[in-house]
N, C-alpha and C positions, 0 to 999 in steps of 0.2 A: 335214328340209328346211331350207335356209337362206334367210332372207328378207332383202331390202334393209333396212338399218338406218336409212336416212334417208327422211323423208317426201318430200323432193325427188326421190328416185329412184323413187317409186311412179308408176304411170300417172296422168295428170292427173285422170281421172274418179274415182279412188279416193283422192285426197289429201284429208285432212280439211279443210284450209284452203279449198281450192277448193270442196269440197262445202258448207262453211258459207256461203261467198259466194253460191253458186248456190241453195241451198235454205233457208238460215237455220239458226241454231244449234239451234232446237227440233227439227229433223229429223235431227240427228246422234246417233249412239249415244253413250253415256257414254264408252266406250273411245275413240271418235274425239275427243271433247272433251279427254280426258286426253292423247291423242297430240299434239294441238296444243301443249299445255303442255310435253310432253317433248321434242318436236323430233326426237329420235332414239330408237332402240330398243335392244335387246340383252337381257340377262337370259338365262334358260335357253334354249338352242337358238338364240341370236342372233335374237331376235324383232324384227319391225318395230316401229315406234312404236305402231301400232294394236295389234299383238300384245302388246306390253308393257303397253299400257293394259288389255287384256283380262286379262292375267296378274295385274296389280295388283288388279283387281276380284275375280278368283278368289281371290287370297290374302286379301283383306279379307273375302270371304264366308265364310271359314273361322271368323272370329270372331263373325259375326252374319249372320243370314239376309239382311238388306239391307246390301250393302257400302257404300252411300252414307251410311247411318247411322254406320258406323264411320269413314268418311272425313271426316265432318262435324267430328269432335272429335279427329282423329288428330294426333300430334306428328311433328316431323322425325325424332326418334329412332326412332319406330315405323316410319315410312315407309322409312328407309334400311336397315332389316332385310330388306326385300323385295329379292331379287336383281334387279339392273338399275336400281335407284333409288339414286342418289347424292345428295349434299347439294344440288346445283344443281337436280335434278329435284324433290326433295322440297320445297324452298323455293318453287319455282314453283307446285307444286300447292297448297301451303298459302296462298300469296299469293292465288291465284285463289279459293279457298274463302272466305277472309276478305273479299275484295272483294265476292263474291256476297252474303255475309251482310250486309255494310254497306249495299249497295244495297237488298236486300230489307227490311232492318230500318229504313230511313230513315223517320223519323216525319213526318207532316204537321205543319206549324207550328201553334202555338196560334191560335185564332180560326178555324181551318178549319171549315167546316160539315160535320158528319158526317151525310150523307144516304144512305149506302149501307153495307151490312155490310163490303164490301171495304175501304172507307176506314177504318172502325173497326178492322178486323183489321190494317191497315197501322200504325195508331197504337199498337197493342198488341203487334205482332210482336217488337219488341226485348226486351220483358219476358217474353214468354210462349212464343214459337214453338218454340224448340229446347231448352228447359230440361229437365234430367234429373229434376227434381222438379216436382210440380204447384204452380202458382201461381194464386191467385185475385186478379183485379184489377178495377178499375172505371174506366170512361171517364167523366169528369165534363164535363157540357155545360150551357150556359145555355138559356134559354127558346127561343132561335132555333136550337138544336142546334149552337152553336159550341163548339169544343173548348176547355175550360178547363185540362185536364191529365189525367194518369193516376195511379193509386195502386195499389200492391200491398197487398192486405189481409192475405193469409195465404200461407205457404209450407208445403207438406205433404211427404209422402214421395214415393217414385217412383211410387206407385200411387194415392194419395189426398191430398186437401187438405181442411181443415176451414174452412168459412166460415160464420159465424153471421150471420143477417140484421141483428142489432143492430150488429155491427162494421161492416158494409157501410154501413148508413144513417147511423151515427155519423160516418163519414168524409165521406159526401156532404153532410150538414148542416154539418159543420165547414168544408168548402170552399165552401159557398154555392152548390152546384150545384142546378139545378132539373130536370134531366133526367140520366139515366145509362144506360150500357150496361155490363153485367157480363160478365165473360169469365174463362175458365180454360183451361189447357192439359192435354193428355193426352200425357205423355212417350212413350207407346207409338206415337204418331202416328195412332192410330185416333180419328177425330173424332166417332164415333157417341156420342150421349148415353147415360149409364148411368141406371138407375132413380133413383139418388141425385141426379144432375144434374137430372132432371125434377122430383123432389120439392122440391129447393132452389129451382128456378125458380118453382114454384107458390107456395112460401112467400114468396119475394121479391116476386112480383107482387101478392100479397094485401097485404103490408106497404106496397108502393109506392102501391097504391090508397088505403089508409088515410091515408098521409102526404101524398098529393097530389103525389108526385114520380115521374113516370112512368119505368118501365124500358122503353127502346126495343128492347132485344134482349139475348140471352145468347149469346155466341159461344164455341165450343170450337175451340182452335187446336192444331195439331200437324203436324210433318213437312212444313212448307211449305204447309199447307192450312188451311181453317177451315170451320166449319159454323154456320149461323144457326138457333137454335132457334125464332126467330119465324117464319122462312120454312118450317121443316120440322115444326112441331107446331101444335096448335090451342090452346095454352095462353093465348095473347093473346085468343082469342075467348071463352074461359071467364072471363077477368079483364081487361076492357078498361082501358086505361091513360090515355086522354084525351091523346094525344100533342100 
């Protein structure tokens, strides 16, 4: 079957742009979002723009179970190997991906009050969110929970990172912070804490209690999401921090 190659030739209620205006971008399928960038289709069987978007995702899925993970770090050279994707379409896709990353990773300015895990995650996303290795970082705060800065403490492998409490607290004391949030990423995208994450958090909370420098949270970031250990465990009940 041959489909119309142009989005403009599709019925109005099926056009991705019109659907985005009517229902919002969150309600569009990934293939529809890609179709808006492509503008026209083609590829095997002369696909429509949406069909080509679906085909691109299918091809990317051959490399990795989640095609968006592949798309996140893909190059122009890799994209143009997909039938139907030329330089213009490839650069449009990459520009959109980069813009999305920059918007998502924009940091709150220093002196911002960090009063919510989502604000803390936004401050750390540039350094942690989509790294292919585990990074361990600290968010440095003053007594009023105002942001002083962020620091990467260690960088590990694709599956683990090593962060010793002494290295973490040394950096906190060096920077003159009086409160902190610790965080690390899971390159797999799964934000569930491992037993090692729980054990390290327990050690850090004990050390923070001894030093009188409260740890407000431990965040795990990955694949555009985050998890707060303070909100999802009882560790802070077992070792109060005196926030």
